[in-house]
C-alpha positions in Angstrom: 102.8 103.2 78.0 99.0 101.4 77.8 97.4 101.2 74.5 94.4 103.1 75.3 96.0 105.2 77.5 99.4 106.7 76.5 100.3 109.3 79.0 101.3 112.5 78.1 103.9 114.5 78.5 104.8 115.8 82.1 103.3 119.3 83.0 105.8 121.5 80.9 107.8 118.7 79.5 107.6 118.8 75.9 109.4 116.0 73.3 111.8 118.7 72.4 112.9 118.6 76.2 112.4 115.3 77.1 115.2 114.4 74.4 117.4 117.2 75.8 116.9 116.0 79.1 118.0 112.3 77.9 121.0 113.5 76.0 121.9 115.6 79.4 121.5 112.7 81.9 123.2 110.5 79.3 126.2 113.1 79.2 126.2 112.7 83.1 126.3 109.4 83.1 129.6 109.0 80.7 131.2 111.4 82.4 130.0 109.6 85.9 131.6 106.6 84.4 134.8 108.3 83.4 135.7 109.7 86.6 137.0 106.7 88.0 139.2 106.4 85.4 142.1 107.4 86.9 141.6 105.5 90.4 140.8 102.6 88.0 144.4 102.9 86.0 146.4 103.0 89.3 145.1 99.5 90.3 147.7 97.4 90.8 147.7 93.5 90.2 149.2 93.0 93.9 145.9 94.7 94.8 143.9 92.1 93.4 146.0 89.3 94.3 145.1 90.4 97.7 141.5 90.9 97.4 141.4 87.5 96.2 143.6 86.1 98.9 141.5 88.2 101.4 138.2 86.1 99.7 139.8 82.7 100.3 140.6 83.7 104.1 137.0 85.0 104.7 138.1 87.5 106.4 136.6 90.0 103.9 133.0 90.5 102.8 130.8 88.1 101.2 129.6 87.3 98.1 126.4 86.9 97.7 124.6 85.6 94.3 121.4 87.3 93.3 119.0 86.2 90.0 117.8 89.7 89.0 118.3 89.7 85.8 116.8 86.1 85.3 120.4 84.3 85.6 122.7 83.7 88.9 125.7 86.6 89.3 127.5 88.1 91.5 125.6 91.4 93.6 128.6 93.2 92.6 128.2 92.3 88.9 124.6 93.1 88.3 123.9 96.9 87.3 120.6 97.3 89.1 120.2 99.3 92.5 119.6 95.9 94.7 120.0 95.4 98.3 120.6 91.5 99.2 120.3 90.2 103.0 121.2 86.6 102.9 119.0 84.0 105.5 122.1 84.3 108.3 121.6 88.5 108.1 117.9 87.9 108.8 118.4 85.5 111.6 121.1 88.1 112.8 118.9 90.8 113.1 115.9 88.9 114.5 113.7 89.6 111.7 110.5 87.5 111.9 108.6 88.0 108.6 109.8 90.1 104.9 107.8 93.3 106.2 110.8 94.0 108.9 113.4 94.0 106.3 112.2 97.3 105.4 113.6 99.1 108.3 117.2 98.1 107.2 116.9 99.2 103.3 117.3 102.5 101.9 114.1 104.2 99.9 111.9 101.2 101.3 108.4 101.2 103.4 106.8 98.3 104.1 103.1 98.5 106.0 102.5 95.4 107.9 98.6 96.3 108.0 96.9 98.2 105.2 94.4 101.5 105.8 90.7 100.1 105.9 91.8 95.9 106.1 91.3 94.5 109.2 93.9 91.4 108.4 97.4 91.4 109.7 98.3 89.6 106.9 98.1 92.1 104.3 100.8 94.8 103.4 101.2 97.3 101.9 105.0 97.5 100.4 106.3 100.9 98.9 109.7 101.4 97.0 111.2 105.0 96.2 107.6 106.3 96.8 105.5 104.2 94.8 103.3 101.5 96.2 99.5 100.8 96.8 98.0 101.3 100.0 94.4 100.0 99.4 93.7 95.8 99.5 91.0 95.3 97.5 90.9 92.6 95.2 90.5 95.1 92.2 93.4 97.2 93.1 97.0 95.9 91.6 100.4 96.6 94.3 102.6 98.9 92.9 105.6 96.5 94.2 105.9 93.1 93.0 106.6 90.4 95.3 107.9 87.0 94.5 108.5 83.8 96.2 110.7 81.5 94.0 110.0 83.2 90.9 106.4 83.3 91.6 104.4 86.4 91.6 102.3 87.1 94.7 99.1 89.2 92.9 97.5 90.5 95.4 98.0 91.9 99.3 96.4 90.0 101.4 98.5 87.2 102.1 101.9 88.4 101.3 103.4 89.2 105.0 105.4 86.1 104.3 106.9 84.2 107.6 110.7 83.7 107.7 110.8 80.3 106.7 114.0 78.8 105.5 114.7 81.7 103.3 118.2 81.7 101.5 117.9 85.5 100.8 115.8 88.5 100.0 116.5 90.6 97.0 115.0 94.2 96.8 115.2 95.9 93.3 114.5 99.6 93.2 113.1 101.0 90.4 110.9 100.1 87.3 111.2 96.0 86.8 109.1 96.1 84.2 111.2 94.0 81.6 112.3 91.1 83.1 109.7 91.2 86.0 106.9 92.7 84.0 103.2 94.2 85.6 103.0 95.9 88.7 106.7 96.2 89.3 106.7 100.4 88.7 108.4 100.6 92.4 110.6 97.5 92.1 110.1 94.1 93.5 111.0 91.9 95.9 112.2 88.2 95.5 112.3 86.1 97.9 114.4 82.9 97.9 113.8 79.6 99.4 116.8 77.1 100.6 116.5 74.2 97.7 116.6 70.8 99.8 120.5 69.5 100.4 122.0 66.7 99.3 123.1 65.8 102.9 121.0 64.8 106.1 120.6 67.9 108.0 118.1 69.5 110.0 117.9 72.6 112.6 115.0 73.6 115.4 114.9 77.1 117.0 112.7 78.1 119.8 111.9 81.5 121.1 109.8 82.9 124.1 109.7 86.5 125.0 107.4 89.9 125.6 103.2 89.0 125.3 103.9 85.8 126.0 105.7 84.9 122.9 106.1 81.5 121.7 107.7 80.4 118.7 109.5 77.5 117.4 110.8 76.7 113.8 112.8 74.1 112.2 113.8 72.5 108.9 115.5 69.1 107.8 116.9 67.9 104.8 116.7 64.2 103.9 117.7 62.8 100.7 115.5 60.0 99.7 117.7 58.7 96.8 120.8 59.3 94.4 119.1 62.6 92.5 115.9 62.8 94.8 116.3 65.3 98.0 113.9 66.3 99.5 112.9 69.2 102.7 110.4 70.2 105.0 110.4 73.4 107.5 107.5 74.3 109.8 107.3 77.6 111.6 104.4 78.3 114.8 104.2 81.6 116.2 101.8 82.7 119.1 101.9 86.5 121.1 99.3 87.8 122.6 97.9 91.4 121.7 99.6 94.7 122.4 96.8 96.8 122.0 94.9 96.5 125.3 90.7 96.5 125.2 89.6 99.1 127.7 85.6 97.9 128.5 84.5 94.7 128.8 83.8 92.6 125.7 86.9 94.7 124.2 89.7 92.4 122.7 93.5 92.6 122.5 94.3 93.0 119.4 97.5 93.0 117.4 98.1 89.4 118.9 100.2 86.7 116.7 98.9 83.2 115.8 100.6 81.6 112.5 101.3 78.4 111.6 103.0 77.5 108.4 104.5 74.9 106.3 106.5 74.2 103.3 107.8 70.8 101.9 110.2 70.7 98.6 111.6 68.0 96.5 114.5 68.1 94.1 114.9 65.7 91.3 118.0 65.1 89.6 117.0 62.9 86.8 120.3 63.6 84.6 123.1 65.8 85.0 121.5 68.6 82.9 117.5 68.6 84.3 116.9 69.7 87.6 113.0 69.4 89.0 112.3 71.3 92.0 108.7 70.9 93.5 107.1 73.1 96.6 103.9 72.6 98.5 103.3 75.8 100.7 100.8 76.8 103.5 100.0 78.7 106.3 97.0 79.6 108.7 96.4 82.6 110.6 93.9 83.0 113.4 94.2 86.1 115.1 91.9 89.3 116.5 91.7 92.2 113.8 94.7 94.3 113.2 95.6 96.5 116.0 94.1 100.0 114.4 93.4 102.4 117.3 91.4 105.6 117.7 93.6 108.5 117.3 90.8 111.3 116.8 86.8 111.5 117.0 84.9 114.5 115.5 81.2 113.7 117.2 80.0 116.7 114.8 80.4 114.3 111.4 77.1 113.0 109.8 77.6 109.3 111.0 77.9 110.4 114.9 75.4 112.6 114.8 72.5 110.2 113.7 74.0 107.5 116.3 74.3 110.3 119.3 70.8 111.6 118.2 69.1 108.5 117.8 70.7 105.3 118.9 72.9 106.1 122.0 69.6 106.3 124.1 71.0 109.2 126.2 70.2 112.2 123.1 70.1 115.0 125.9 73.4 114.0 127.2 75.0 113.2 124.1 74.0 115.9 121.5 74.4 118.5 124.2 78.2 120.4 123.0 78.4 122.1 126.5 77.4 119.3 128.6 81.0 117.9 129.7 79.1 114.6 130.9 79.0 113.5 127.6 82.7 113.1 127.7 82.4 110.2 129.9 78.8 108.5 129.3 80.0 105.6 127.2 76.6 105.5 125.4 77.9 108.6 123.7 80.2 108.6 120.7 83.3 111.4 121.2 86.7 111.9 121.9 86.3 109.8 124.9 87.1 106.8 122.9 90.3 108.1 121.3 92.4 106.2 123.8 95.5 105.1 122.0 98.1 104.1 121.2 98.0 101.2 122.5 94.4 101.2 123.5 91.1 100.7 122.4 87.6 100.7 122.9 85.9 98.7 120.5 83.5 95.5 121.2 82.5 94.6 118.1 79.0 94.6 118.8 76.2 96.0 116.1 72.4 96.9 116.4 71.7 94.9 113.5 71.1 91.6 113.4 71.3 91.6 109.3 74.5 92.7 109.9 75.7 89.9 112.8 73.4 86.9 111.0 71.5 86.9 114.1 74.4 86.3 116.7 73.0 88.1 119.3 74.2 91.4 117.7 77.5 91.0 118.1 80.1 89.5 116.2 83.7 88.6 116.6 87.1 90.2 116.2 89.2 88.4 114.2 91.9 88.1 111.3 91.6 84.3 109.8 93.3 84.1 106.6 94.3 80.3 104.9 96.9 80.3 102.2 98.0 77.3 100.0 100.5 77.1 96.9 102.3 74.6 94.9 104.7 75.4 92.3 106.8 73.4 89.7 110.3 74.7 88.3 111.9 72.6 85.7 115.6 73.6 84.4 117.1 71.6 81.2 120.9 72.5 80.1 120.2 71.6 76.4 123.4 72.5 76.0 126.5 74.5 77.7 124.9 77.7 75.7 121.3 77.1 76.0 119.0 76.4 78.6 115.3 75.9 79.0 113.2 77.1 82.9 109.8 76.7 83.3 108.0 77.8 86.5 104.2 76.8 86.8 102.5 77.5 90.1 99.0 78.1 91.8 98.1 80.1 94.7 94.9 80.3 96.9 93.9 82.6 99.4 91.2 82.3 101.7 90.0 85.0 104.5 87.6 86.3 106.7 88.4 89.3 109.0 86.3 92.3 111.0 86.7 96.1 111.6 85.1 98.2 114.7 86.5 101.0 113.1 84.8 103.3 115.4 86.5 101.7 118.0 83.9 102.0 120.9 80.9 100.1 122.0 78.7 102.3 119.5 77.7 101.3 115.7 79.5 104.0 113.8 81.4 102.1 111.5 81.4 97.7 111.5 82.7 95.5 108.8 82.9 92.0 108.3 85.3 91.0 105.3 84.6 88.0 103.2 88.0 87.1 100.6 88.7 84.2 97.9 90.9 84.8 95.3 93.4 82.2 93.5 95.8 82.6 90.8 97.7 80.2 88.5 100.6 80.8 86.1 103.4 79.6 83.6 106.4 81.0 82.9 108.7 79.9 80.1 112.5 81.2 79.8 115.1 80.2 77.3 118.4 81.4 77.6 121.5 81.3 76.0 124.9 82.6 75.2 126.9 83.5 71.9 129.3 84.7 70.2 131.9 83.0 72.3 129.7 84.2 75.5 130.2 87.9 74.5 126.3 87.7 74.1 123.8 86.5 77.1 120.3 86.5 75.9 116.7 85.6 77.5 113.8 85.4 76.1 109.9 84.4 77.8 106.8 83.9 78.1 104.2 84.6 80.9 100.7 83.9 81.2 98.5 84.0 84.6 94.9 84.1 85.2 92.9 85.1 88.4 89.8 84.5 90.1 88.6 86.3 93.1 85.4 87.1 95.2 85.7 90.0 98.1 82.6 90.9 99.8 82.3 93.7 102.5 79.5 93.7 104.9 79.3 97.5 106.1 77.1 98.5 109.0 77.0 102.3 109.5 74.7 103.4 111.8 71.0 102.2 111.2 72.2 100.4 107.2 74.2 98.1 105.9 75.7 97.8 103.0 77.0 95.1 100.9 80.4 96.1 99.1 80.8 93.3 96.6 82.9 92.4 93.9 83.5 89.2 91.3 87.0 90.0 89.6 88.3 87.6 87.0 91.7 88.6 85.5 94.2 87.3 82.7 97.6 88.5 81.8 100.0 87.6 78.8 103.4 88.6 78.3 106.1 88.4 76.2 109.8 89.6 77.0 113.7 89.6 75.7 116.4 90.8 77.3 120.1 90.5 76.2 123.6 91.8 77.1 126.4 92.4 74.9 130.2 93.0 75.3 130.9 95.9 73.0 134.4 95.9 74.1 136.4 94.2 77.4 134.3 95.1 80.4 132.1 97.4 78.5 128.5 96.2 78.3 125.1 97.4 76.8 122.1 95.6 78.1 118.4 95.6 76.5 115.2 94.5 76.4 111.3 94.9 76.5 108.1 93.6 77.4 104.8 93.5 75.8 102.0 93.2 78.2 98.3 92.8 77.6 96.0 92.9 80.8 92.5 92.2 80.8 90.1 92.4 84.1 86.4 91.9 84.1 84.5 93.0 87.3 81.4 92.1 88.6 79.1 94.1 91.0 77.4 92.7 93.9 77.2 96.2 95.6 73.8 96.8 97.3 71.9 98.4 99.8 70.2 96.3 103.0 67.8 97.8 104.9 66.6 95.7 108.3 63.0 95.7 109.2 62.5 98.0 112.3 65.1 100.8 111.6 63.5 104.4 111.1 61.8 105.0 108.0 63.4 106.6 105.2 66.9 105.6 106.7 68.2 109.0 108.2 71.5 108.2 107.1 70.9 108.5 103.6 72.2 112.0 102.7 71.2 112.2 99.1 67.6 111.5 99.9 67.4 108.6 97.3 65.3 106.8 99.1 66.8 103.4 98.6 65.3 100.4 99.9 66.3 96.8 100.7 68.3 95.2 97.9 69.0 98.4 95.9 72.1 98.0 93.9 74.9 101.0 94.4 76.6 100.8 91.3 74.5 100.1 88.2 72.3 96.7 87.8 73.3 93.8 90.1 75.5 91.0 88.4 76.5 93.8 85.7 80.0 93.2 84.4 82.3 95.5 83.0 86.0 94.3 81.1 88.9 96.9 81.0 92.0 96.0 78.9 95.3 97.4 79.0 98.5 96.9 76.9 101.7 98.1 77.3 105.1 98.0 76.2 107.9 98.1 78.9 111.7 98.8 77.6 114.8 99.3 79.1 118.6 99.8 78.2 121.5 100.2 80.0 125.5 100.6 79.7 127.7 99.6 81.9 131.7 99.5 82.7 133.8 97.4 85.0 136.9 99.6 85.6 138.6 97.2 87.3 137.8 94.3 89.5 136.7 96.3 92.7 134.7 98.6 90.6 131.4 98.8 88.3 129.9 101.7 87.2 126.1 102.1 85.2 123.8 104.0 83.5 120.4 102.7 82.4 116.9 103.5 81.4 113.6 101.8 82.5 109.7 101.9 82.4 107.2 100.0 84.5 103.2 99.9 84.3 101.0 99.1 86.9 97.8 97.8 85.6 94.3 99.8 86.1 91.5 98.6 88.1 87.5 99.3 89.5 86.3 101.1 92.4 84.6 99.0 94.4 83.3 100.7 97.5 80.5 103.8 96.6 78.3 105.4 98.1 75.7 107.2 97.1 74.9 105.0 94.3 76.6 105.3 90.7 74.4 104.5 87.7 77.6 102.7 86.1 81.5 100.7 87.6 83.6 103.1 88.0 87.0 102.3 86.9 90.8 104.0 87.2 93.4 103.8 84.2 96.8 102.4 84.8 99.8 104.1 86.0 103.3 104.5 84.3 107.1 105.8 84.8 109.9 106.4 83.7 113.4 106.2 85.6 117.0 107.4 84.7 119.5 106.3 87.1 123.2 106.2 87.4 124.9 103.6 89.8 128.1 102.1 90.9 129.4 99.1 92.7 132.3 98.9 94.2 135.1 96.4 96.6 137.8 98.2 97.9 140.4 98.0 100.7 141.0 94.3 99.8 137.5 93.4 100.0 136.9 94.9 103.3 134.7 97.5 102.3 131.6 97.4 99.9 130.3 100.7 99.0 127.1 100.7 96.1 125.0 103.3 95.4 122.5 105.0 92.9 121.3 108.3 91.7 117.8 108.2 90.0 115.0 110.5 88.5 111.4 109.0 87.9 108.8 110.2 86.3 105.5 108.9 87.6 102.1 109.5 85.4 98.5 108.9 86.4 98.9 108.2 90.2 96.3 105.9 91.6 95.4 106.9 94.9 92.9 106.1 97.7 90.6 109.4 98.6 87.5 110.5 100.1 86.2 112.9 97.3 83.1 114.6 98.7 82.2 114.7 95.0 81.4 111.4 94.8 80.0 110.2 98.1 82.1 108.6 101.7 83.3 106.0 101.0 87.4 105.5 99.8 87.8 105.1 96.5 90.6 105.0 94.3 91.4 107.3 90.9 93.8 108.6 88.5 94.7 112.5 90.0 98.2 113.4 89.5 101.6 113.2 87.6 104.6 113.2 90.2 108.4 113.6 90.0 110.5 111.5 92.1 114.3 111.9 92.5 116.9 111.0 94.6 119.4 108.5 95.7 120.6 105.2 97.6 124.1 104.9 99.1 124.8 101.1 101.3 127.9 100.1 103.1 129.2 96.8 104.4 132.6 96.5 105.8 134.8 93.9 107.7 137.7 96.2 109.1 139.0 92.9 110.7 137.4 89.3 110.6 135.2 89.8 114.2 133.8 92.8 113.1 130.6 93.5 110.4 129.5 97.1 109.9 126.8 98.0 107.6 124.9 101.3 106.9 122.3 102.4 104.4 121.4 105.9 103.4 118.3 106.8 101.4 117.0 109.9 100.0 113.9 110.9 98.0 112.5 114.2 96.5 109.1 113.0 96.0 106.7 115.9 94.4 103.5 116.3 92.7 103.7 118.1 89.4 100.5 118.3 88.4 97.2 117.6 89.8 93.5 117.3 88.3 90.0 118.6 89.7 89.4 115.3 91.3 92.5 115.3 93.5 91.9 118.8 94.3 88.2 118.4 95.2 89.9 115.2 97.5 92.1 117.7 99.1 95.3 117.0 97.0 97.9 119.9 95.9 100.9 120.4 94.5 102.2 121.1 97.7 101.0 117.9 99.5 103.7 115.3 99.9 103.9 111.7 98.3 102.2 109.4 101.1 104.9 106.9 102.2 107.7 108.4 100.8 110.1 109.9 103.5 112.6 111.9 102.7 115.5 110.3 104.4 116.0 106.3 105.3 118.5 105.6 107.1 120.1 102.5 109.0 123.7 101.1 110.3 124.2 98.1 112.1 127.5 96.2 113.9 128.3 92.7 115.5 131.6 91.7 116.6 132.5 88.4 117.4 134.2 87.4 120.6 135.8 83.9 120.8 136.2 82.4 124.3 139.1 79.8 124.0 137.5 76.1 124.7 133.4 77.6 125.0 132.5 79.4 122.0 131.5 82.5 120.3 129.7 85.7 122.1 128.6 88.2 119.4 126.8 91.1 120.3 124.6 93.0 117.6 122.9 96.6 117.8 121.0 97.8 114.8 119.5 101.5 114.0 117.3 103.0 111.9 115.5 106.2 111.1 112.8 107.5 108.9 112.3 110.8 108.3 108.5 112.2 108.3 105.9 109.7 106.7 102.6 111.2 105.6 100.6 108.0 105.7 97.2 109.0 103.4 97.0 110.8 100.1 96.0 114.0 101.5 98.1 114.6 104.4 95.9 114.3 106.9 97.8 116.2 110.1 96.6 113.2 112.6 98.2 110.8 110.2 101.6 112.6 109.8 104.5 111.0 111.6 107.2 112.7 112.4 110.9 111.2 112.4 111.9 108.4 114.6 114.5 106.1 115.6 114.3 102.7 116.1 117.2 100.7 118.0 117.8 97.0 118.1 119.9 95.0 120.4 121.1 91.5 121.2 123.7 89.5 122.0 124.1 85.5 121.0 126.4 82.6 122.1 127.4 79.8 119.8 129.3 77.0 120.6 132.7 75.8 118.9 131.2 73.7 116.4 128.5 75.8 116.1 126.0 73.1 116.8 123.5 75.0 119.2 123.4 78.6 120.5 121.4 81.1 122.0 120.4 84.7 121.7 119.1 87.3 123.8 117.6 90.1 122.4 115.5 93.7 122.5 113.0 95.0 119.9 112.5 99.1 119.6 115.1 99.4 122.7 114.1 103.2 123.3 110.1 102.8 123.4 110.0 104.6 120.1 106.2 105.5 119.2 105.4 105.8 115.4 102.9 105.0 113.4 103.0 102.7 110.5 99.3 103.3 108.5 96.2 105.2 109.1 93.0 106.2 107.5 90.3 109.3 107.9 87.1 108.5 107.3 85.2 112.3 107.4 81.6 110.6 107.3 81.8 108.8 110.4 84.0 111.2 111.9 87.3 108.8 113.1 90.7 109.0 112.4 92.6 105.8 113.1 95.9 104.3 112.7 98.3 101.3 113.5 101.3 102.2 115.7 104.5 100.1 115.8 105.1 97.4 118.2 106.6 98.5 121.7 109.7 97.8 123.0 110.1 93.9 123.4 112.3 90.9 124.4 112.8 87.6 123.4 115.1 84.9 124.0 116.0 82.3 121.5 117.8 78.9 121.8 118.8 76.9 118.7 120.8 73.2 118.0 121.7 71.8 114.3 122.9 68.3 113.1 
């Protein structure tokens, strides 16, 4: 709930119905908790003993430690729907960055390049159908991304490379109590390895398709007693997989990343630990691999180009003349040449746009990231501990887009991005009542400053879409778990958050001398002149403040050492913001309100068959209000804008399995199901093309995955390990209005590899193939009705790789 925008009950759901629904869910949860009682009663002591023996012999499934509740505990003891992947599991699957984890996680979708952005370092994360598909500075993500407990507030710079990672935790459902704002869909927590007390290291080199070269390594160096250090480095270069088809058209989708991380652990005493870290990365790539899917030559911008600037108006405007479809001066369907080709030459007819660089600008996606953090943990007593997390992060970037994917100047963009953030979190953790009550209290503060400017060239006009954003967030939270009776635990918590955002307008219209008088492009006939503002007076500032309480409560029962069941209720909050892109002009700065969600969940965690089989699952229902969607609303102009437009209900389930029937064989599988529907849409959504029959974007009904590996011991030589991974996503709608060209039918992905390591596990090699079956699928897309362009990013084609590694 927010202070100024208390969500109404979903359509048709009164307070009485809400109470009744909650009671039904509680009743169902108690029934679900009771169902395994017979089986639990039948558990024998010998089974428990054999389970422990299996674990000690390392023949069963591994124990994974997570920190989803701000304390270290086993995954199987945590009453939350979590998928956890260790560093070893990431390496076994050939995962290069965190976005690829989504292929193996139920009800999770990562877009490695978001619509409208030209940066390869900008991802959109969706969990259970909730996320954010727009990267602009004033739009908050719907899934929180954390690096060693530090919140990464923006989508730009969130494509984290796999660098010395210990594990990744994917938490599904609102995490508004302990993780805070903008975790309305869930949270992704990346935990890095801490410096070791012993000297050790590793290095790995990889080659592969598209002239791939990659090298990464790490080393741990103890400097003195209680002083330990580590350094990890990474470099990855690869040619683009989307080929330019005309002279001057670059290959897109290339890779050129350099990253490093230095960590220092200090242990001045037995009860104090200080972890310091500095990380940085540099990306120097071509623009994101967008391609044209469809071009409408009757769109307004296309008509202006063909009639006035093509130099071949008689051909380009004659729709009965087939010659126009091969004349490269014309803008039409000849430039929809995908999926792995494009015709964009990154040229412009405006010297204002190109800053005098012979009317040409370069394809590029340059992003620089660096961060520093310090975590101090002080165990005041066996029952009380204090933790402080202090961090600073900075992202700068420049990227370009040739959105028409042709030599014409229909839509071209240069983008500058600068953003930095400071955060401080304090936690006080403790135990009381002889260990029956575990609790955590805390406070959080963050400040952010950003400057985002898009210089947009549309045919014969140039627009500056700019914004300065200052943000502050303050929160206090508390959560406790009490053991009511043996093995029955009640957890409850609440968080209070105050968000403040101040938006400074820098949007204006630019006219270059020599262009046609009256700007034929100007559809509203406003007669804009050079420097005119597009959104209130230049320099105008607007401020919004949001306050929210996000509670949670859960009840869990451990029926036996092998089985835990739980029922929970939680709420989430995603901050409001401002619409940066507008045209025609607005007399004010348009804003949008926060999103909220309420989620009911039942789940279980089980280790069966002597810990050789792990089966975890959850069912949930989420009431999702004030959805922020990005649309082209014809009543508000042609720029993509964000607006609150709907209410939705999302229900579904997740089921994950890990099995080790014999020590050499490992099998993983996951199933996710979503039934995501709009329950109510307002007039703004209807005018943009969203109805109650429209499907939510990035919410496939089914997400399936499976993987298997088998270790074959060769006496006196080493171990050969073949592995295969498969995943499936049912139909995905890649935009809010379900544009047909952006609907991706269900598709399969298959990866395979075979690895070898020597008997001492000191060195090894792996030969692998990704996208073995050459699946063709859209990862994201955008439809521009004014420019007449529908574009998208296809997933990478089939690729092979060969890696060699050694450790000491």
